[in-house]
C-alpha positions in Angstrom: -45.8 -50.0 26.2 -48.1 -48.8 28.9 -51.7 -50.0 28.3 -54.4 -51.3 30.6 -53.8 -54.9 29.5 -52.0 -55.9 32.7 -53.8 -56.3 36.0 -52.5 -55.8 39.5 -52.2 -59.3 41.0 -54.9 -60.8 43.2 -52.5 -60.1 46.1 -53.4 -56.5 46.0 -57.2 -57.2 46.1 -56.7 -59.6 49.1 -54.4 -57.2 50.9 -56.9 -54.4 50.8 -60.2 -56.3 51.1 -61.3 -54.4 54.2 -63.5 -51.5 53.3 -65.6 -48.7 54.8 -68.0 -46.1 53.3 -66.3 -42.8 52.4 -68.6 -39.8 52.0 -68.8 -38.4 48.5 -68.2 -34.6 48.5 -69.5 -32.4 45.7 -70.8 -29.0 44.9 -74.2 -29.9 46.3 -72.9 -31.9 49.3 -72.9 -35.7 50.1 -75.0 -38.0 47.9 -75.9 -41.7 48.1 -73.1 -43.1 46.1 -69.9 -44.1 47.9 -66.4 -44.7 46.6 -63.7 -46.4 48.6 -60.1 -46.5 47.6 -56.9 -48.1 48.9 -53.8 -46.2 47.8 -50.1 -45.7 48.1 -49.0 -42.3 49.3 -45.6 -40.8 48.6 -44.3 -37.7 50.3 -43.5 -36.7 53.9 -45.0 -40.1 54.7 -44.7 -43.3 52.7 -47.6 -45.6 53.3 -50.3 -47.9 51.9 -53.8 -47.0 53.2 -56.6 -49.5 53.0 -60.2 -48.9 51.9 -61.1 -48.9 55.6 -58.7 -46.0 56.3 -56.3 -48.2 58.2 -52.6 -48.2 57.5 -51.6 -51.4 55.8 -47.9 -50.6 55.5 -45.7 -47.6 56.4 -42.1 -47.0 55.4 -39.5 -44.2 55.5 -40.9 -40.8 54.6 -39.5 -38.3 52.1 -40.4 -40.3 49.0 -41.0 -38.6 45.7 -42.2 -41.1 43.2 -43.1 -44.8 43.2 -45.4 -47.6 42.3 -46.8 -50.8 43.7 -45.4 -53.3 41.3 -47.2 -56.3 39.7 -45.2 -58.6 42.1 -46.6 -56.7 45.1 -43.3 -54.9 46.0 -43.1 -51.2 46.2 -40.7 -49.1 44.1 -39.7 -45.8 45.7 -37.7 -42.8 44.7 -36.0 -40.6 47.3 -33.7 -37.6 46.7 -30.6 -39.8 47.0 -31.7 -43.3 46.0 -34.3 -45.7 44.4 -35.4 -48.8 46.3 -37.6 -51.7 45.7 -39.1 -52.9 49.0 -41.1 -55.9 50.1 -44.1 -54.6 52.0 -45.4 -57.8 53.5 -44.6 -61.4 54.7 -41.4 -62.9 56.1 -39.3 -60.5 54.0 -41.1 -57.4 55.3 -39.2 -54.2 54.4 -36.4 -56.1 52.8 -34.8 -54.1 50.0 -34.4 -56.2 46.8 -33.2 -53.4 44.4 -31.2 -50.2 45.1 -29.8 -47.5 42.9 -27.9 -44.6 44.5 -27.6 -41.2 43.0 -24.4 -40.3 41.3 -22.1 -37.9 43.2 -22.1 -35.3 40.4 -25.9 -34.7 40.7 -28.0 -33.5 43.6 -31.4 -35.1 43.4 -33.5 -38.0 42.1 -37.1 -37.4 41.1 -38.4 -40.4 39.1 -38.7 -44.2 39.6 -40.6 -46.3 37.1 -40.3 -50.0 36.5 -40.3 -50.7 32.8 -41.7 -53.8 31.1 -38.2 -55.1 30.3 -37.5 -55.3 34.0 -35.2 -52.3 34.1 -35.9 -49.1 36.1 -36.2 -45.6 34.8 -34.5 -43.0 37.1 -34.2 -39.2 36.7 -31.2 -37.4 38.1 -31.2 -33.6 38.6 -28.1 -31.4 39.0 -25.0 -30.4 37.0 -25.7 -33.3 34.6 -29.5 -33.7 34.3 -30.3 -37.0 32.8 -32.6 -40.0 32.4 -31.2 -43.4 33.3 -32.3 -46.9 32.5 -30.9 -49.1 35.2 -30.9 -52.9 35.0 -31.7 -55.2 38.0 -28.0 -55.4 38.9 -27.9 -51.6 39.3 -25.9 -51.0 36.1 -26.8 -48.1 33.8 -27.7 -49.4 30.4 -29.0 -46.2 28.9 -28.3 -42.5 29.6 -30.4 -39.7 28.0 -29.2 -36.1 28.6 -32.0 -33.7 29.5 -32.5 -30.0 28.5 -34.3 -28.4 31.4 -33.3 -24.8 30.6 -32.3 -24.0 34.2 -29.4 -24.8 36.5 -31.8 -24.8 39.5 -31.5 -28.5 40.5 -34.7 -28.8 42.3 -36.7 -27.2 39.5 -35.3 -29.0 36.5 -37.8 -31.8 36.2 -40.0 -34.2 38.1 -42.0 -37.3 37.0 -40.6 -38.7 33.7 -42.3 -41.7 32.1 -41.4 -43.9 29.2 -43.9 -44.1 26.3 -45.0 -47.1 24.2 -42.7 -45.8 21.4 -39.7 -46.1 23.7 -39.4 -42.3 23.9 -39.6 -40.5 27.3 -42.1 -37.8 28.4 -40.3 -35.3 30.7 -41.9 -32.3 32.5 -39.6 -29.2 32.8 -41.1 -26.9 35.4 -39.3 -23.5 34.7 -39.3 -24.1 31.0 -43.1 -24.4 31.1 -42.8 -27.3 28.8 -43.3 -31.1 28.6 -40.6 -32.5 26.3 -40.6 -35.8 24.6 -37.1 -37.2 24.2 -35.9 -40.0 22.0 -33.5 -42.6 23.5 -30.7 -40.7 21.7 -31.6 -37.5 23.6 -33.3 -35.6 20.8 -36.3 -33.6 21.7 -38.9 -34.7 19.2 -41.9 -32.8 20.6 -42.6 -30.0 23.0 -45.9 -29.3 24.8 -46.1 -25.8 26.2 -48.1 -25.1 29.4 -47.9 -21.3 29.4 -50.8 -20.8 27.1 -52.7 -17.5 27.3 -56.0 -19.3 27.9 -54.4 -20.9 31.0 -53.2 -17.6 32.4 -49.8 -17.5 30.7 -46.6 -17.6 32.7 -48.0 -15.4 35.4 -50.2 -18.3 36.5 -47.0 -20.3 37.2 -48.3 -23.4 35.3 -45.2 -25.5 36.1 -45.6 -29.0 34.7 -44.9 -31.6 37.4 -46.5 -34.9 36.3 -47.2 -35.6 32.6 -49.1 -38.7 31.6 -49.6 -39.9 28.0 -53.1 -41.3 27.9 -54.3 -44.2 25.7 -56.1 -41.7 23.4 -52.8 -39.9 22.7 -53.6 -36.9 24.8 -51.4 -35.8 27.7 -52.6 -35.1 31.2 -50.4 -32.7 33.1 -50.4 -31.5 36.7 -49.6 -27.8 36.8 -48.3 -27.2 40.4 -48.4 -23.5 41.2 -51.1 -23.0 38.6 -53.4 -25.2 40.8 -54.9 -27.0 37.9 -54.7 -30.3 36.0 -55.0 -30.0 32.2 -55.5 -32.6 29.4 -53.8 -31.4 26.2 -54.7 -32.8 22.8 -52.1 -34.0 20.3 -51.7 -30.5 18.9 -51.1 -29.0 22.3 -54.6 -27.6 22.7 -56.6 -27.7 25.9 -59.3 -30.4 25.7 -60.2 -30.6 29.4 -59.1 -29.1 32.7 -60.0 -28.9 36.4 -59.0 -26.1 38.6 -60.0 -24.5 41.9 -63.1 -23.1 40.4 -64.5 -26.7 40.2 -63.2 -28.1 43.5 -64.0 -25.3 45.9 -60.5 -24.0 46.1 -59.1 -27.2 47.6 -56.2 -27.6 45.2 -53.0 -26.5 46.8 -49.9 -27.2 44.7 -51.2 -30.3 42.9 -48.1 -32.4 42.1 -49.3 -35.9 41.4 -52.3 -37.0 39.4 -53.7 -40.2 38.1 -56.2 -41.0 35.4 -58.3 -44.0 36.5 -59.6 -46.7 34.2 -63.2 -45.3 34.6 -62.1 -41.9 33.2 -62.0 -40.1 36.5 -58.9 -38.1 37.6 -57.4 -38.1 41.1 -55.3 -35.2 42.1 -53.0 -34.8 45.2 -52.1 -31.4 46.7 -48.5 -31.2 48.1 -49.2 -28.0 50.0 -52.2 -29.4 51.8 -50.6 -30.3 55.1 -53.9 -30.8 56.8 -57.5 -31.4 55.7 -58.3 -32.7 52.2 -55.2 -33.5 50.2 -56.6 -35.8 47.5 -59.6 -35.3 45.3 -61.2 -37.4 42.6 -63.2 -35.7 39.9 -65.3 -36.9 37.0 -65.1 -35.7 33.5 -67.9 -33.2 34.2 -66.0 -31.9 37.3 -68.1 -33.6 40.0 -66.0 -34.4 43.1 -66.7 -38.0 44.0 -64.0 -38.9 46.5 -61.6 -37.1 48.8 -59.0 -38.1 51.4 -58.0 -36.2 54.5 -56.0 -39.1 55.9 -53.1 -37.8 58.1 -50.6 -40.0 56.3 -51.6 -38.3 53.0 -50.9 -34.8 54.2 -48.4 -33.1 52.0 -48.7 -35.9 49.4 -46.1 -35.6 46.6 -47.4 -38.4 44.5 -49.7 -41.5 45.0 -51.2 -44.5 43.3 -54.8 -45.6 43.6 -54.7 -49.4 44.0 -58.3 -50.5 44.5 -61.8 -49.2 44.2 -64.6 -50.8 46.2 -62.6 -53.9 46.6 -61.5 -54.3 43.0 -58.0 -53.6 41.7 -57.5 -50.6 39.5 -57.1 -52.1 36.0 -53.9 -52.0 34.0 -50.7 -50.1 34.2 -51.4 -47.0 36.4 -51.5 -43.8 34.4 -49.8 -41.6 36.9 
């Protein structure tokens, strides 16, 4: 379902056409190559930041998950609701879709627009579940979850639907990313408490899990301060941790694999200074953000690079 075949509309490229050189930071200091990104930040602040570092749009803070949609609107998850908001034009900040959390549960953690036009929502609480909600706000599919804890806040975070129609769900305190069928059956489990990653003492809690086009799974491990790519058998095929980024990971929650193969990581506990880092496959740091609106970033979406829209469905 989620491949790079779809492009973000030209609207995005025009909206963020302004640009400025951003220094590249690496183990040997700045170099001559410059990368500029525009990006959506989700967390204590909710905003779109242009390549020139200027705020293009800002909305209510406290967001947890979200996407800039192909139509240019922004889909946002808050603890108590999901909203689709118009970020520009005569309908600025108008809400065109809303889903409110059920009374029996305590939090929402996920918002993802599916290709069929419905929206994936995750509810945490007494009845942890995935929900597929149609544009009218009606629940058309409910998938019960198995988080292995009654701690509402720690049950799960960023769930995503796969091409197969199954769902990829990270369960923090279970140290596991579980793949669920639409009927609620766990068909595969990927463990993050491997000895080579430091075991459970490393607190490798999975937060964002992304199924890549090659079938591997990229996972942000929050308190473990690392991002790991797991192969289809659950083996570690690539990772980046504080040893490669000068200790600048601080509770990495959101991550995104770009079309060029680089990985961008956001640090939720970085309340000042560098909170977003882009690394290459060989662990070279090629872009960072210390923008004040990105402080404490929970998740994000890279939108453009040097004036060109990021290709395809974002892997985040």
